[in-house]
Chimera marker file (.cmm) of the C-alpha trace (Angstrom):
<marker_set name="trace">
<marker id="1" x="-41.589" y="-2.561" z="55.232" r="1" g="1" b="0" radius="0.5"/>
<marker id="2" x="-38.287" y="-2.028" z="57.034" r="1" g="1" b="0" radius="0.5"/>
<marker id="3" x="-38.111" y="-5.785" z="57.643" r="1" g="1" b="0" radius="0.5"/>
<marker id="4" x="-38.321" y="-6.530" z="53.884" r="1" g="1" b="0" radius="0.5"/>
<marker id="5" x="-35.554" y="-4.052" z="53.086" r="1" g="1" b="0" radius="0.5"/>
<marker id="6" x="-33.237" y="-5.562" z="55.702" r="1" g="1" b="0" radius="0.5"/>
<marker id="7" x="-34.150" y="-9.085" z="54.591" r="1" g="1" b="0" radius="0.5"/>
<marker id="8" x="-33.392" y="-8.186" z="50.952" r="1" g="1" b="0" radius="0.5"/>
<marker id="9" x="-30.024" y="-6.716" z="51.895" r="1" g="1" b="0" radius="0.5"/>
<marker id="10" x="-29.148" y="-9.798" z="53.948" r="1" g="1" b="0" radius="0.5"/>
<marker id="11" x="-30.104" y="-12.093" z="51.060" r="1" g="1" b="0" radius="0.5"/>
<marker id="12" x="-28.053" y="-10.001" z="48.642" r="1" g="1" b="0" radius="0.5"/>
<marker id="13" x="-24.997" y="-10.165" z="50.907" r="1" g="1" b="0" radius="0.5"/>
<marker id="14" x="-25.418" y="-13.911" z="51.393" r="1" g="1" b="0" radius="0.5"/>
<marker id="15" x="-25.651" y="-14.374" z="47.637" r="1" g="1" b="0" radius="0.5"/>
<marker id="16" x="-22.507" y="-12.288" z="47.062" r="1" g="1" b="0" radius="0.5"/>
<marker id="17" x="-20.573" y="-14.237" z="49.687" r="1" g="1" b="0" radius="0.5"/>
<marker id="18" x="-21.699" y="-17.544" z="48.213" r="1" g="1" b="0" radius="0.5"/>
<marker id="19" x="-20.771" y="-16.424" z="44.691" r="1" g="1" b="0" radius="0.5"/>
<marker id="20" x="-17.351" y="-15.305" z="45.928" r="1" g="1" b="0" radius="0.5"/>
<marker id="21" x="-16.718" y="-18.681" z="47.562" r="1" g="1" b="0" radius="0.5"/>
<marker id="22" x="-17.721" y="-20.563" z="44.410" r="1" g="1" b="0" radius="0.5"/>
<marker id="23" x="-15.547" y="-18.302" z="42.259" r="1" g="1" b="0" radius="0.5"/>
<marker id="24" x="-12.560" y="-18.801" z="44.564" r="1" g="1" b="0" radius="0.5"/>
<marker id="25" x="-12.953" y="-22.583" z="44.369" r="1" g="1" b="0" radius="0.5"/>
<marker id="26" x="-13.149" y="-22.589" z="40.578" r="1" g="1" b="0" radius="0.5"/>
<marker id="27" x="-10.119" y="-20.312" z="40.162" r="1" g="1" b="0" radius="0.5"/>
<marker id="28" x="-7.898" y="-22.220" z="42.597" r="1" g="1" b="0" radius="0.5"/>
<marker id="29" x="-5.437" y="-24.542" z="40.828" r="1" g="1" b="0" radius="0.5"/>
<marker id="30" x="-6.430" y="-28.156" z="41.141" r="1" g="1" b="0" radius="0.5"/>
<marker id="31" x="-3.511" y="-30.633" z="41.344" r="1" g="1" b="0" radius="0.5"/>
<marker id="32" x="-5.699" y="-33.446" z="40.020" r="1" g="1" b="0" radius="0.5"/>
<marker id="33" x="-6.085" y="-31.642" z="36.682" r="1" g="1" b="0" radius="0.5"/>
<marker id="34" x="-2.304" y="-31.304" z="36.363" r="1" g="1" b="0" radius="0.5"/>
<marker id="35" x="-1.942" y="-35.025" z="37.021" r="1" g="1" b="0" radius="0.5"/>
<marker id="36" x="-4.546" y="-35.810" z="34.370" r="1" g="1" b="0" radius="0.5"/>
<marker id="37" x="-2.661" y="-33.679" z="31.819" r="1" g="1" b="0" radius="0.5"/>
<marker id="38" x="0.596" y="-35.449" z="32.672" r="1" g="1" b="0" radius="0.5"/>
<marker id="39" x="-1.119" y="-38.832" z="32.412" r="1" g="1" b="0" radius="0.5"/>
<marker id="40" x="-2.504" y="-37.842" z="29.013" r="1" g="1" b="0" radius="0.5"/>
<marker id="41" x="0.976" y="-36.910" z="27.745" r="1" g="1" b="0" radius="0.5"/>
<marker id="42" x="2.520" y="-40.139" z="29.025" r="1" g="1" b="0" radius="0.5"/>
<marker id="43" x="-0.296" y="-42.158" z="27.465" r="1" g="1" b="0" radius="0.5"/>
<marker id="44" x="0.262" y="-40.502" z="24.090" r="1" g="1" b="0" radius="0.5"/>
<marker id="45" x="4.015" y="-41.186" z="24.289" r="1" g="1" b="0" radius="0.5"/>
<marker id="46" x="3.396" y="-44.821" z="25.223" r="1" g="1" b="0" radius="0.5"/>
<marker id="47" x="0.894" y="-45.282" z="22.403" r="1" g="1" b="0" radius="0.5"/>
<marker id="48" x="3.338" y="-43.802" z="19.890" r="1" g="1" b="0" radius="0.5"/>
<marker id="49" x="6.089" y="-46.119" z="21.080" r="1" g="1" b="0" radius="0.5"/>
<marker id="50" x="3.780" y="-49.133" z="20.788" r="1" g="1" b="0" radius="0.5"/>
<marker id="51" x="2.751" y="-48.180" z="17.245" r="1" g="1" b="0" radius="0.5"/>
<marker id="52" x="6.373" y="-47.700" z="16.253" r="1" g="1" b="0" radius="0.5"/>
<marker id="53" x="7.304" y="-51.095" z="17.723" r="1" g="1" b="0" radius="0.5"/>
<marker id="54" x="4.521" y="-52.792" z="15.758" r="1" g="1" b="0" radius="0.5"/>
<marker id="55" x="5.572" y="-51.007" z="12.563" r="1" g="1" b="0" radius="0.5"/>
<marker id="56" x="9.179" y="-52.081" z="13.091" r="1" g="1" b="0" radius="0.5"/>
<marker id="57" x="7.997" y="-55.685" z="13.362" r="1" g="1" b="0" radius="0.5"/>
<marker id="58" x="5.959" y="-55.216" z="10.167" r="1" g="1" b="0" radius="0.5"/>
<marker id="59" x="9.022" y="-53.731" z="8.481" r="1" g="1" b="0" radius="0.5"/>
<marker id="60" x="11.202" y="-56.663" z="9.465" r="1" g="1" b="0" radius="0.5"/>
<marker id="61" x="8.538" y="-59.155" z="8.364" r="1" g="1" b="0" radius="0.5"/>
<marker id="62" x="8.072" y="-57.320" z="5.053" r="1" g="1" b="0" radius="0.5"/>
<marker id="63" x="4.410" y="-56.483" z="5.607" r="1" g="1" b="0" radius="0.5"/>
<marker id="64" x="4.784" y="-52.948" z="4.250" r="1" g="1" b="0" radius="0.5"/>
<marker id="65" x="6.912" y="-51.485" z="1.484" r="1" g="1" b="0" radius="0.5"/>
<marker id="66" x="10.322" y="-50.154" z="2.444" r="1" g="1" b="0" radius="0.5"/>
<marker id="67" x="10.262" y="-46.391" z="2.976" r="1" g="1" b="0" radius="0.5"/>
<marker id="68" x="6.490" y="-46.094" z="2.550" r="1" g="1" b="0" radius="0.5"/>
<marker id="69" x="5.098" y="-46.321" z="6.097" r="1" g="1" b="0" radius="0.5"/>
<marker id="70" x="4.528" y="-43.026" z="7.918" r="1" g="1" b="0" radius="0.5"/>
<marker id="71" x="5.573" y="-43.752" z="11.537" r="1" g="1" b="0" radius="0.5"/>
<marker id="72" x="7.957" y="-46.658" z="10.979" r="1" g="1" b="0" radius="0.5"/>
<marker id="73" x="11.363" y="-45.716" z="12.467" r="1" g="1" b="0" radius="0.5"/>
<marker id="74" x="13.202" y="-47.951" z="10.003" r="1" g="1" b="0" radius="0.5"/>
<marker id="75" x="11.422" y="-46.357" z="7.020" r="1" g="1" b="0" radius="0.5"/>
<marker id="76" x="12.198" y="-42.915" z="8.412" r="1" g="1" b="0" radius="0.5"/>
<marker id="77" x="15.853" y="-43.855" z="8.695" r="1" g="1" b="0" radius="0.5"/>
<marker id="78" x="15.883" y="-45.066" z="5.078" r="1" g="1" b="0" radius="0.5"/>
<marker id="79" x="14.203" y="-41.826" z="3.935" r="1" g="1" b="0" radius="0.5"/>
<marker id="80" x="16.839" y="-39.753" z="5.737" r="1" g="1" b="0" radius="0.5"/>
<marker id="81" x="19.638" y="-41.765" z="4.151" r="1" g="1" b="0" radius="0.5"/>
<marker id="82" x="18.091" y="-41.323" z="0.699" r="1" g="1" b="0" radius="0.5"/>
<marker id="83" x="17.807" y="-37.561" z="1.264" r="1" g="1" b="0" radius="0.5"/>
<marker id="84" x="21.461" y="-37.384" z="2.277" r="1" g="1" b="0" radius="0.5"/>
<marker id="85" x="22.499" y="-39.345" z="-0.812" r="1" g="1" b="0" radius="0.5"/>
<marker id="86" x="20.389" y="-37.192" z="-3.128" r="1" g="1" b="0" radius="0.5"/>
<marker id="87" x="21.998" y="-33.950" z="-1.814" r="1" g="1" b="0" radius="0.5"/>
<link id1="1" id2="2" r="1" g="1" b="0" radius="0.2"/>
<link id1="2" id2="3" r="1" g="1" b="0" radius="0.2"/>
<link id1="3" id2="4" r="1" g="1" b="0" radius="0.2"/>
<link id1="4" id2="5" r="1" g="1" b="0" radius="0.2"/>
<link id1="5" id2="6" r="1" g="1" b="0" radius="0.2"/>
<link id1="6" id2="7" r="1" g="1" b="0" radius="0.2"/>
<link id1="7" id2="8" r="1" g="1" b="0" radius="0.2"/>
<link id1="8" id2="9" r="1" g="1" b="0" radius="0.2"/>
<link id1="9" id2="10" r="1" g="1" b="0" radius="0.2"/>
<link id1="10" id2="11" r="1" g="1" b="0" radius="0.2"/>
<link id1="11" id2="12" r="1" g="1" b="0" radius="0.2"/>
<link id1="12" id2="13" r="1" g="1" b="0" radius="0.2"/>
<link id1="13" id2="14" r="1" g="1" b="0" radius="0.2"/>
<link id1="14" id2="15" r="1" g="1" b="0" radius="0.2"/>
<link id1="15" id2="16" r="1" g="1" b="0" radius="0.2"/>
<link id1="16" id2="17" r="1" g="1" b="0" radius="0.2"/>
<link id1="17" id2="18" r="1" g="1" b="0" radius="0.2"/>
<link id1="18" id2="19" r="1" g="1" b="0" radius="0.2"/>
<link id1="19" id2="20" r="1" g="1" b="0" radius="0.2"/>
<link id1="20" id2="21" r="1" g="1" b="0" radius="0.2"/>
<link id1="21" id2="22" r="1" g="1" b="0" radius="0.2"/>
<link id1="22" id2="23" r="1" g="1" b="0" radius="0.2"/>
<link id1="23" id2="24" r="1" g="1" b="0" radius="0.2"/>
<link id1="24" id2="25" r="1" g="1" b="0" radius="0.2"/>
<link id1="25" id2="26" r="1" g="1" b="0" radius="0.2"/>
<link id1="26" id2="27" r="1" g="1" b="0" radius="0.2"/>
<link id1="27" id2="28" r="1" g="1" b="0" radius="0.2"/>
<link id1="28" id2="29" r="1" g="1" b="0" radius="0.2"/>
<link id1="29" id2="30" r="1" g="1" b="0" radius="0.2"/>
<link id1="30" id2="31" r="1" g="1" b="0" radius="0.2"/>
<link id1="31" id2="32" r="1" g="1" b="0" radius="0.2"/>
<link id1="32" id2="33" r="1" g="1" b="0" radius="0.2"/>
<link id1="33" id2="34" r="1" g="1" b="0" radius="0.2"/>
<link id1="34" id2="35" r="1" g="1" b="0" radius="0.2"/>
<link id1="35" id2="36" r="1" g="1" b="0" radius="0.2"/>
<link id1="36" id2="37" r="1" g="1" b="0" radius="0.2"/>
<link id1="37" id2="38" r="1" g="1" b="0" radius="0.2"/>
<link id1="38" id2="39" r="1" g="1" b="0" radius="0.2"/>
<link id1="39" id2="40" r="1" g="1" b="0" radius="0.2"/>
<link id1="40" id2="41" r="1" g="1" b="0" radius="0.2"/>
<link id1="41" id2="42" r="1" g="1" b="0" radius="0.2"/>
<link id1="42" id2="43" r="1" g="1" b="0" radius="0.2"/>
<link id1="43" id2="44" r="1" g="1" b="0" radius="0.2"/>
<link id1="44" id2="45" r="1" g="1" b="0" radius="0.2"/>
<link id1="45" id2="46" r="1" g="1" b="0" radius="0.2"/>
<link id1="46" id2="47" r="1" g="1" b="0" radius="0.2"/>
<link id1="47" id2="48" r="1" g="1" b="0" radius="0.2"/>
<link id1="48" id2="49" r="1" g="1" b="0" radius="0.2"/>
<link id1="49" id2="50" r="1" g="1" b="0" radius="0.2"/>
<link id1="50" id2="51" r="1" g="1" b="0" radius="0.2"/>
<link id1="51" id2="52" r="1" g="1" b="0" radius="0.2"/>
<link id1="52" id2="53" r="1" g="1" b="0" radius="0.2"/>
<link id1="53" id2="54" r="1" g="1" b="0" radius="0.2"/>
<link id1="54" id2="55" r="1" g="1" b="0" radius="0.2"/>
<link id1="55" id2="56" r="1" g="1" b="0" radius="0.2"/>
<link id1="56" id2="57" r="1" g="1" b="0" radius="0.2"/>
<link id1="57" id2="58" r="1" g="1" b="0" radius="0.2"/>
<link id1="58" id2="59" r="1" g="1" b="0" radius="0.2"/>
<link id1="59" id2="60" r="1" g="1" b="0" radius="0.2"/>
<link id1="60" id2="61" r="1" g="1" b="0" radius="0.2"/>
<link id1="61" id2="62" r="1" g="1" b="0" radius="0.2"/>
<link id1="62" id2="63" r="1" g="1" b="0" radius="0.2"/>
<link id1="63" id2="64" r="1" g="1" b="0" radius="0.2"/>
<link id1="64" id2="65" r="1" g="1" b="0" radius="0.2"/>
<link id1="65" id2="66" r="1" g="1" b="0" radius="0.2"/>
<link id1="66" id2="67" r="1" g="1" b="0" radius="0.2"/>
<link id1="67" id2="68" r="1" g="1" b="0" radius="0.2"/>
<link id1="68" id2="69" r="1" g="1" b="0" radius="0.2"/>
<link id1="69" id2="70" r="1" g="1" b="0" radius="0.2"/>
<link id1="70" id2="71" r="1" g="1" b="0" radius="0.2"/>
<link id1="71" id2="72" r="1" g="1" b="0" radius="0.2"/>
<link id1="72" id2="73" r="1" g="1" b="0" radius="0.2"/>
<link id1="73" id2="74" r="1" g="1" b="0" radius="0.2"/>
<link id1="74" id2="75" r="1" g="1" b="0" radius="0.2"/>
<link id1="75" id2="76" r="1" g="1" b="0" radius="0.2"/>
<link id1="76" id2="77" r="1" g="1" b="0" radius="0.2"/>
<link id1="77" id2="78" r="1" g="1" b="0" radius="0.2"/>
<link id1="78" id2="79" r="1" g="1" b="0" radius="0.2"/>
<link id1="79" id2="80" r="1" g="1" b="0" radius="0.2"/>
<link id1="80" id2="81" r="1" g="1" b="0" radius="0.2"/>
<link id1="81" id2="82" r="1" g="1" b="0" radius="0.2"/>
<link id1="82" id2="83" r="1" g="1" b="0" radius="0.2"/>
<link id1="83" id2="84" r="1" g="1" b="0" radius="0.2"/>
<link id1="84" id2="85" r="1" g="1" b="0" radius="0.2"/>
<link id1="85" id2="86" r="1" g="1" b="0" radius="0.2"/>
<link id1="86" id2="87" r="1" g="1" b="0" radius="0.2"/>
</marker_set>
């Protein structure tokens, strides 16, 4: 009976130590996650720049109405000028 009590205590301690180690690993900052977040931000910026470049080409070619396209830098510039004139 004494053996089972000691064995149970040893298993409990081993389980607590293992849980502590796992918890420490999960709470430690991981530099790979920070790099993934930075990569995500750079990818979004690059994609936005590519879309704006395509929309500028469409604007110059006349494929969309002037001042109507949402992310077109040239349309945005025209909208700002019209707002300044209307004030």
